[in-house]
C-alpha positions as MATLAB code, in Angstrom:
seq = 'MGKRETLCAVPGMFLSLRACVFYIGFIAVVLIFGLACCAACFLPAKQLHAVAATGNFLSLFWLRITCNIKVKITGRENIPPGACVILCNHQSSWESYYLQWLLQPASFVLKRELLWIPFFGWSLALLHPIAIKRSNPASAIRHIFKQGALRLEEGLKVVIYPEGTRMPPGALGKFKTGGAALAARAGVPILPVSHNAGEHWALNEFLKYPGTVCLNIGPTIDTSNNSARELTDTARCWIDRSLK';
ca = [
       4.765  -27.179  -29.172;
       4.303  -29.520  -26.164;
       6.785  -32.094  -24.901;
       5.150  -35.087  -26.588;
       5.175  -33.403  -30.011;
       8.714  -32.177  -29.490;
      10.005  -35.651  -28.706;
       8.388  -36.936  -31.874;
      10.058  -34.210  -33.946;
      13.483  -34.149  -32.332;
      15.367  -37.326  -31.314;
      15.948  -37.600  -27.581;
      19.689  -38.019  -28.092;
      19.866  -34.676  -29.894;
      17.981  -32.995  -27.036;
      20.448  -34.520  -24.558;
      23.416  -33.239  -26.557;
      21.905  -29.764  -26.728;
      21.293  -29.750  -22.984;
      24.888  -30.867  -22.283;
      26.296  -28.072  -24.433;
      24.005  -25.558  -22.752;
      25.002  -26.569  -19.225;
      28.711  -26.408  -20.045;
      28.345  -22.778  -21.141;
      25.838  -21.999  -18.400;
      28.106  -23.220  -15.605;
      31.017  -21.278  -17.093;
      28.969  -18.058  -17.154;
      27.757  -18.593  -13.576;
      31.319  -19.115  -12.341;
      32.776  -16.180  -14.270;
      30.081  -13.687  -13.298;
      29.864  -15.047   -9.767;
      33.555  -14.306   -9.358;
      33.111  -10.942  -11.078;
      30.365   -9.912   -8.648;
      32.439  -11.006   -5.661;
      35.465   -9.097   -6.963;
      33.312   -6.022   -7.616;
      31.602   -6.096   -4.209;
      32.768   -2.518   -3.566;
      30.562   -1.191   -6.396;
      27.171    0.449   -5.727;
      24.256   -1.973   -5.637;
      22.798   -0.792   -8.957;
      26.070   -1.523  -10.765;
      26.312   -4.947   -9.136;
      22.808   -5.698  -10.379;
      23.946   -4.715  -13.878;
      26.933   -7.092  -13.691;
      24.731   -9.978  -12.543;
      22.074   -9.160  -15.148;
      24.720   -9.287  -17.882;
      25.572  -12.831  -16.809;
      21.881  -13.762  -16.891;
      21.501  -12.244  -20.357;
      24.448  -14.267  -21.667;
      23.066  -17.460  -20.102;
      19.685  -16.940  -21.755;
      21.293  -15.996  -25.064;
      23.274  -19.249  -24.866;
      20.032  -21.102  -24.074;
      18.510  -19.757  -27.271;
      21.533  -20.713  -29.368;
      21.982  -24.221  -27.974;
      18.387  -25.264  -27.203;
      16.369  -22.968  -29.496;
      14.287  -21.556  -26.657;
      13.003  -18.100  -27.569;
      11.042  -15.534  -25.579;
       7.927  -13.538  -26.487;
       6.996  -10.704  -24.114;
       3.504   -9.214  -23.924;
       2.788   -6.108  -21.835;
       6.304   -4.856  -21.349;
       4.929   -1.315  -21.319;
       3.142   -2.145  -18.046;
       6.388   -2.291  -16.054;
       6.449    0.786  -13.784;
       9.682    2.790  -13.579;
       9.780    2.713   -9.780;
       9.257    0.288   -6.936;
       6.540   -2.351   -7.089;
       5.873   -5.906   -5.966;
       5.890   -8.508   -8.734;
       3.704  -11.570   -8.216;
       4.712  -14.291  -10.662;
       3.829  -17.945  -11.131;
       6.676  -20.375  -10.445;
       7.425  -23.184  -12.924;
      11.132  -23.213  -13.655;
      14.554  -21.784  -12.899;
      14.189  -19.779  -16.100;
      11.972  -17.047  -14.624;
      14.472  -16.090  -11.936;
      17.270  -15.566  -14.453;
      15.081  -13.750  -16.962;
      13.234  -11.499  -14.513;
      16.465  -10.476  -12.788;
      17.693   -9.227  -16.163;
      14.385   -7.716  -17.329;
      13.438   -5.954  -14.083;
      16.848   -4.856  -12.805;
      17.419   -3.731  -10.176;
      15.179   -6.254   -8.437;
      15.250   -8.084   -5.120;
      13.957  -11.661   -5.013;
      12.372  -13.504   -2.130;
      14.246  -16.815   -2.045;
      15.197  -19.641    0.267;
      18.215  -18.902    2.427;
      20.043  -22.108    1.430;
      20.731  -20.696   -2.050;
      23.176  -18.203   -0.538;
      25.406  -21.050    0.623;
      26.251  -22.177   -2.942;
      29.882  -21.214   -3.712;
      30.282  -18.241   -6.063;
      26.659  -18.285   -7.248;
      25.192  -17.869   -3.778;
      27.907  -15.482   -2.629;
      27.288  -13.176   -5.591;
      23.538  -13.524   -5.098;
      23.902  -12.284   -1.522;
      25.464   -9.059   -2.823;
      22.244   -8.254   -4.735;
      20.264   -7.755   -1.512;
      17.769  -10.603   -1.885;
      15.184  -11.322    0.789;
      16.439  -14.687    2.012;
      13.997  -16.610    4.176;
      13.956  -19.847    6.153;
      10.940  -21.651    4.751;
      10.779  -24.076    7.678;
       9.670  -21.180    9.899;
       6.735  -19.464    8.106;
       6.008  -16.922   10.854;
       9.612  -15.726   10.920;
       9.732  -15.746    7.102;
       6.747  -13.432    6.682;
       8.115  -10.999    9.277;
      11.418  -10.973    7.398;
       9.656  -10.355    4.081;
       7.769   -7.382    5.534;
      10.874   -5.870    7.151;
      13.391   -6.431    4.362;
      10.854   -5.942    1.589;
       9.935   -2.486    2.914;
      13.623   -1.520    2.900;
      14.121   -2.748   -0.671;
      11.049   -0.874   -1.896;
      12.237    2.305   -0.156;
      15.499    1.908   -2.083;
      13.479    1.923   -5.310;
      13.974   -1.753   -6.109;
      11.295   -4.032   -7.450;
      10.542   -7.000   -5.189;
       9.816  -10.311   -6.927;
       7.731  -12.877   -5.047;
       6.482  -16.297   -6.132;
       3.248  -16.502   -4.114;
       2.788  -20.229   -4.776;
       5.869  -20.795   -2.632;
       7.116  -23.709   -4.734;
       7.466  -24.598   -8.405;
       4.404  -26.044  -10.097;
       4.173  -28.148  -13.280;
       2.902  -26.528  -16.494;
      -0.867  -26.261  -16.544;
      -1.119  -26.102  -12.754;
      -1.434  -22.969  -10.653;
      -1.071  -23.351   -6.902;
      -2.747  -21.484   -4.087;
      -1.329  -17.973   -3.640;
      -0.101  -16.800   -0.261;
      -1.020  -13.212    0.655;
       2.383  -11.988    1.914;
       3.374  -10.255   -1.325;
       0.123   -8.334   -1.595;
       0.288   -7.370    2.082;
       3.840   -6.065    1.580;
       2.738   -3.955   -1.408;
      -0.257   -2.548    0.489;
       1.857   -1.668    3.543;
       4.452    0.075    1.372;
       1.856    1.821   -0.817;
       3.278    0.445   -4.076;
       1.423   -1.313   -6.917;
       1.394   -5.025   -7.672;
       2.596   -6.169  -11.089;
       1.208   -9.601  -12.088;
       3.461  -11.691  -14.341;
       2.896  -15.117  -15.909;
       4.864  -17.459  -18.146;
       4.963  -21.022  -19.466;
       8.714  -21.637  -19.038;
       8.081  -25.031  -17.433;
       7.120  -26.393  -20.852;
      10.672  -25.771  -22.073;
      12.918  -25.672  -18.966;
      11.081  -28.233  -16.886;
      11.192  -28.751  -13.141;
      13.896  -31.274  -12.117;
      14.510  -32.291  -15.714;
      17.802  -32.215  -17.589;
      16.424  -31.861  -21.123;
      15.475  -28.484  -22.576;
      12.618  -28.415  -25.077;
      12.729  -25.992  -28.046;
       9.960  -23.470  -28.488;
       8.867  -20.070  -27.253;
       8.432  -19.006  -23.651;
       5.482  -16.607  -23.479;
       6.015  -14.008  -20.755;
       2.906  -11.960  -19.970;
       3.050   -8.750  -17.934;
      -0.279   -7.435  -16.730;
      -1.456   -3.959  -15.808;
      -0.476   -2.814  -12.333;
      -2.937   -3.382   -9.505;
      -3.589   -0.479   -7.152;
      -3.187   -1.549   -3.528;
      -4.845    1.351   -1.718;
      -8.422    0.112   -1.300;
      -8.527   -3.691   -1.001;
      -7.428   -6.333    1.491;
      -4.347   -8.498    0.923;
      -6.598  -11.475    0.159;
      -8.603   -9.527   -2.431;
      -5.440   -8.170   -4.040;
      -3.909  -11.638   -4.151;
      -7.040  -13.112   -5.724;
      -7.079  -10.337   -8.340;
      -3.468  -11.059   -9.283;
      -4.054  -14.819   -9.343;
      -7.135  -14.483  -11.550;
      -5.196  -12.398  -14.059;
      -2.283  -14.866  -14.077;
      -4.670  -17.811  -14.489;
      -6.450  -16.162  -17.439;
      -3.188  -15.205  -19.131;
      -1.938  -18.806  -19.045;
      -4.959  -20.120  -20.995;
];
């Protein structure tokens, strides 16, 4: 169900109340598990990922209870057991929380400023993300190659949003080739992932719209024989088709 139909079926005031209740619980979970991760900083990385993923699971469970946003996964069997590079479209905050739980342990490419947020950012830093300064693209791509190779060697999955910024539902931006180049250099497959979370947890919008987020996981893409541009185009084509 789209936003227009949802607003006709559910009064806006009720949606606002639902969103308020969700954010109260969501902020509480973020604070509690942010503190828990900081307190447990001595634990091995895999266990820290499990602690953080538990917080994400509870947040998404609370989202379902308060806002009636469900999830349908297609292609879960395509997720490889070892390291890979995930290329995913970027619509919402939802995908970062859900993929961190689904793909754990995973390292995300993200903007460095997120690590400065008290508790949330501090705990995020303990999960070995690849934090980049987006204002310096040349430095950012070098950092992705260097840190991404280390994360893949550790057996983590690396999650990259090749559009570089969130896009509205129905739009798919141009894909940068850094993620595919990282996968090819490391000799690991690419896993294309798509979703429509922006229809329910919209960009820069307080309200949450009930319905089902469709998460599609494609077959892995071998990186041994094609250029980064060809690999990126293959992943983008699959994501584009899966969103229609």
